[in-house]
Every structure is written in C-alpha cells, then in structure tokens.
C-alpha positions as CSV (number, residue, x, y, z in Angstrom):
1,M,0.0,0.0,0.0
2,H,1.3,3.4,-0.9
3,E,0.0,6.9,-1.6
4,A,1.2,9.0,-4.6
5,F,1.0,12.8,-4.2
6,Y,2.7,16.1,-5.0
7,F,4.3,18.5,-2.5
8,G,6.3,21.7,-2.6
9,P,5.9,25.2,-4.1
10,G,3.2,25.6,-6.7
11,N,5.6,26.4,-9.6
12,R,7.8,23.3,-9.0
13,R,5.7,20.6,-7.5
14,I,7.6,17.4,-6.5
15,F,6.1,14.0,-7.1
16,A,6.3,11.5,-4.3
17,N,5.2,8.0,-3.1
18,Y,4.6,7.5,0.6
19,H,4.7,4.0,2.0
20,P,3.2,4.0,5.6
21,A,4.7,1.6,8.2
22,A,2.8,-1.7,8.5
23,G,0.4,-1.6,11.3
24,G,0.2,2.2,11.3
25,G,2.9,2.7,13.9
26,G,6.6,3.2,13.5
27,Q,8.8,6.2,14.5
28,V,11.4,5.8,11.7
29,L,11.2,7.6,8.4
30,T,13.4,6.6,5.5
31,V,13.6,9.1,2.6
32,I,15.0,7.7,-0.6
33,C,17.1,10.1,-2.7
34,P,17.2,8.4,-6.2
35,P,20.0,8.4,-8.7
36,L,20.0,10.6,-11.8
37,F,19.5,10.0,-15.5
38,S,19.9,6.4,-16.8
39,D,20.7,5.2,-13.2
40,Y,17.2,6.3,-12.2
41,M,15.6,4.1,-14.8
42,R,17.7,1.1,-13.9
43,T,16.9,1.3,-10.2
44,Q,13.3,2.4,-10.2
45,L,11.8,-1.1,-9.6
46,A,14.5,-2.0,-7.0
47,L,13.9,1.2,-5.0
48,R,10.1,0.5,-5.1
49,E,10.7,-3.0,-3.7
50,L,13.1,-1.6,-1.1
51,A,10.4,0.9,0.1
52,I,7.8,-1.9,0.3
53,S,10.2,-4.1,2.3
54,L,11.1,-1.3,4.7
55,A,7.4,-0.5,5.2
56,E,6.6,-4.1,6.0
57,R,9.4,-3.9,8.7
58,G,7.7,-1.0,10.4
59,Q,9.3,2.0,8.7
60,H,7.6,4.9,6.9
61,V,9.2,5.5,3.5
62,L,9.1,8.4,1.1
63,R,10.3,8.1,-2.5
64,F,10.4,11.2,-4.7
65,D,11.5,12.6,-8.0
66,Y,13.8,15.6,-8.2
67,G,12.4,18.7,-10.0
68,G,12.7,18.3,-13.8
69,T,12.9,14.5,-13.5
70,G,10.4,11.6,-13.4
71,D,6.9,12.8,-12.7
72,S,7.9,16.1,-11.0
73,F,7.2,19.5,-12.5
74,G,9.8,21.2,-14.7
75,E,12.3,20.3,-17.4
76,I,15.8,19.1,-16.8
77,G,17.2,22.1,-18.7
78,E,15.3,24.5,-16.3
79,V,16.5,23.2,-13.0
80,A,19.8,23.6,-11.1
81,V,21.5,21.4,-8.5
82,S,20.5,23.9,-5.8
83,D,16.8,23.1,-6.7
84,W,17.6,19.4,-6.1
85,L,19.2,20.0,-2.8
86,E,16.2,22.0,-1.7
87,D,14.0,19.1,-2.9
88,I,15.7,16.7,-0.6
89,A,15.3,19.1,2.4
90,L,11.6,19.5,1.5
91,A,11.1,15.7,1.1
92,V,12.5,15.2,4.7
93,R,10.2,17.9,6.0
94,E,7.2,16.5,4.2
95,G,7.9,12.9,5.2
96,R,8.1,13.9,8.9
97,E,4.9,15.8,8.7
98,I,3.0,12.9,7.0
99,S,4.4,10.1,9.2
100,G,4.9,11.9,12.5
101,S,8.3,10.2,12.7
102,S,10.9,11.4,15.1
103,V,13.8,9.5,13.5
104,V,14.9,10.2,9.9
105,R,17.2,8.0,7.8
106,L,18.2,8.7,4.2
107,L,19.3,6.4,1.4
108,G,21.3,8.1,-1.4
109,V,21.9,6.2,-4.6
110,R,24.9,7.0,-6.9
111,A,24.7,10.8,-7.6
112,G,21.7,10.9,-5.2
113,A,24.3,10.0,-2.5
114,L,26.3,13.1,-3.4
115,L,23.3,15.3,-3.4
116,A,21.9,13.9,-0.1
117,C,25.2,14.6,1.7
118,R,25.5,18.0,0.2
119,S,21.9,18.8,1.2
120,I,21.9,17.5,4.7
121,G,25.6,18.1,5.7
122,A,25.9,18.2,9.5
123,S,22.1,18.5,10.1
124,S,21.0,16.9,13.3
125,D,17.7,15.9,11.7
126,V,19.2,12.8,10.0
127,Q,20.2,9.9,12.2
128,R,21.7,7.7,9.4
129,L,22.7,8.2,5.8
130,V,23.2,5.0,3.8
131,L,24.9,5.4,0.4
132,W,24.6,2.8,-2.4
133,D,27.6,3.0,-4.8
134,P,28.1,6.7,-4.3
135,V,29.8,8.6,-7.1
136,P,33.2,10.2,-6.0
137,D,32.3,13.7,-7.0
138,G,30.4,15.7,-9.6
139,A,33.3,16.1,-12.1
140,S,34.1,12.4,-12.3
141,Y,30.5,11.6,-12.6
142,L,30.1,13.9,-15.6
143,Q,33.2,12.2,-17.1
144,E,31.5,8.8,-16.7
145,L,28.4,10.1,-18.4
146,R,30.5,11.4,-21.3
147,R,32.1,8.0,-21.7
148,I,28.7,6.4,-21.9
149,Q,27.7,9.0,-24.5
150,V,30.7,8.1,-26.6
151,A,29.7,4.4,-26.4
152,L,26.1,5.2,-27.4
153,S,27.2,7.2,-30.4
154,K,29.5,4.4,-31.6
155,R,26.5,2.1,-31.6
156,N,24.6,4.2,-34.2
157,L,26.5,3.8,-37.4
158,Y,24.0,5.8,-39.5
159,L,24.4,9.2,-37.9
160,S,25.6,12.0,-40.2
161,R,28.6,14.1,-39.2
162,A,26.3,16.9,-38.1
163,E,24.0,14.5,-36.2
164,R,27.0,13.0,-34.5
165,R,28.3,16.4,-33.4
166,E,24.9,17.2,-31.9
167,V,24.6,13.8,-30.1
168,M,28.1,14.3,-28.6
169,R,26.8,17.3,-26.7
170,E,24.7,15.1,-24.6
171,Y,25.5,13.2,-21.4
172,A,24.4,9.6,-21.4
173,G,21.5,10.7,-23.6
174,Y,20.5,13.8,-21.7
175,T,21.0,17.5,-22.6
176,L,22.3,19.4,-19.6
177,S,22.4,23.1,-19.3
178,E,25.7,25.0,-18.7
179,R,24.4,25.9,-15.3
180,M,23.8,22.2,-14.4
181,L,27.2,21.2,-15.7
182,E,28.9,23.9,-13.6
183,D,26.9,23.0,-10.5
184,L,27.7,19.4,-10.8
185,R,31.4,20.1,-11.3
186,S,31.4,22.2,-8.2
187,I,30.4,19.4,-5.9
188,D,33.5,17.6,-4.7
189,A,34.3,15.0,-2.0
190,S,33.8,17.6,0.7
191,A,30.1,16.9,0.4
192,Y,30.8,13.5,2.1
193,S,33.2,14.8,4.7
194,S,30.7,17.4,5.8
195,V,28.5,14.6,7.2
196,P,29.6,13.1,10.6
197,K,31.3,9.7,10.0
198,G,29.0,8.1,12.6
199,V,26.0,8.9,10.4
200,L,27.4,7.4,7.2
201,H,27.3,3.8,5.9
202,V,28.3,2.7,2.4
203,V,27.0,-0.3,0.5
204,S,29.2,-1.1,-2.5
205,T,28.7,-3.6,-5.3
206,S,32.5,-3.9,-5.9
207,S,35.3,-4.4,-3.5
208,A,37.5,-2.2,-5.7
209,A,35.3,0.8,-5.2
210,G,36.7,3.3,-2.8
211,F,35.1,6.1,-0.7
212,P,36.6,9.6,-0.3
213,V,36.3,9.6,3.5
214,R,38.3,7.2,5.6
215,G,36.8,5.4,8.5
216,V,33.3,5.1,7.2
217,P,31.7,1.6,7.6
218,R,31.3,-0.2,4.2
219,D,29.6,-3.4,3.2
220,V,30.3,-5.1,-0.1
221,A,27.4,-6.8,-1.8
222,P,28.8,-8.1,-5.1
223,F,26.5,-7.4,-8.1
224,A,27.2,-6.4,-11.7
225,C,25.4,-3.0,-11.8
226,N,27.4,-1.8,-14.8
227,W,26.9,1.8,-14.0
228,D,29.6,2.9,-16.5
229,T,28.0,1.2,-19.5
230,P,25.1,2.3,-21.8
231,A,23.1,-0.8,-20.7
232,S,19.5,0.1,-19.9
233,E,18.2,-3.0,-18.3
234,V,16.1,-2.6,-15.1
235,F,17.6,-4.7,-12.3
236,V,16.6,-5.8,-8.8
237,P,19.9,-6.7,-7.0
238,R,18.8,-8.9,-4.1
239,P,22.2,-9.0,-2.3
240,V,22.3,-5.2,-2.4
241,L,18.7,-4.8,-1.2
242,E,19.3,-7.2,1.7
243,R,22.4,-5.1,2.8
244,L,20.5,-1.8,2.4
245,I,17.5,-3.2,4.5
246,A,19.9,-4.3,7.2
247,C,21.7,-1.0,7.3
248,L,18.4,1.0,7.4
249,T,16.6,-1.1,9.9
250,R,19.3,-1.7,12.5
251,S,18.9,0.2,15.8
C-alpha cells in the first residue's frame, strides 16, 4: 500500500510516493534520494521494492523525483543542483509531517548520495545516511556520463557528421544546461566529509570501489550493476537490497 501525491511550491511541484509503516505505527522515516538519468531508470523497480520491504518492517518510507525528472514538474534544462538540494530538504520535512516520525534516515543512490550529503551536511535531523555505490564527486560523474555517451554514439553507425556532433553534446542521452554542468562540477568529495562519520554507511557492489572519506563503515554486496556502460536494463539486485535493508533497519 502506498500513496502518490505532490508537494512543494506551486511552480515546482515534486512527485512522491509515501509507504506507511505496516500496522500504522513506527517512528522511523526513510527518505530515498534516487540516482540521476539512466541510473534512475535502472533502479526504479529496485527502490520501489526496497520501500515496500522497509514499510513491511515498520518504517515509513518516502520516495520522490527531483524537479525536472520523473513525474515532478519542470524540465531538466530548467533546474539547477540547488533546486535538487532543496527538494531533498523539502522531502525530509514533508515525510516527517505525514508520518509523524521522530527519527529520519536517508538512502542516497549514486549521484543521489552526493546530493543527499550536500543537502543534509551536519544537520541533526538525520540519524543515518546510507549510500549505495556513491559517485566520488560531480566532475568524475560527468566524465562517466560522457564515456557512456561516446559508447552510445558508436552504436549508431548511421548518424551524419552533423548529427554525431549534436549527439556528442549530450551526457548519457541527456542534454544538460551549462548551469547544471557547472553546478555538478562544483560538488567535490567535501560533500561527504561534511557529514559526521558516525552517520554514514556505504554499500558497494564492488570491493574495488573506494570512498573519499576514511573510517566510514562499508559493506560489499557483489552485483554487476554496470553503471559505467550504456546498458539500460532494469535490475533488482537482491544481495544489495538485503544489505540496504539491514543498514536502514538496525537500531
């Protein structure tokens, strides 16, 4: 059972799904900060199943789409990273008001992990912040999107030279404004170090993946997510979901 609704200012309404805790009780709220672009499409089903599982275990869960993405108002070319950071803060506030929860936990996925840490920082409102395969920083994330774009363009052998030039302006199939590119490049690893270490927990799908901040607890749940490829399949990585559930539900 869940409730779909909109919240936020009238000119940039944010779409959300609220999963109430089973039995109507529960004092813990988990807000899911989704990834961006193709990562969003790949993980949409997995994050829905995660929300259902957490609700069955007695947590309130709020899923939402950043402005200009998913079913939220606006276009991707019209929003800035600052809008997304505000969306996260609004989602936490909205989730607390709906659920009446006194304890807030966040899940940030990929670039959503970077945004969540940048938005929340040292805020005392969030008790735990779990990060699933967090990107190192905004600049390296954009480089990854460009590599995906190159791979996508090579797949299409019938593009004219002019069409290929136009396609190569995109990032993994998305046209981003100069403001968005500048905003993303400006977010470095200090977004992670601004959050107290005792609040953070990382779940990685590869043992080779590092994390910019030393001393943060990390679990490895092996699964081939293939984030850096143009693959578009939707996946439900059970080993990862099990670790995320364990991290988000432990006392």
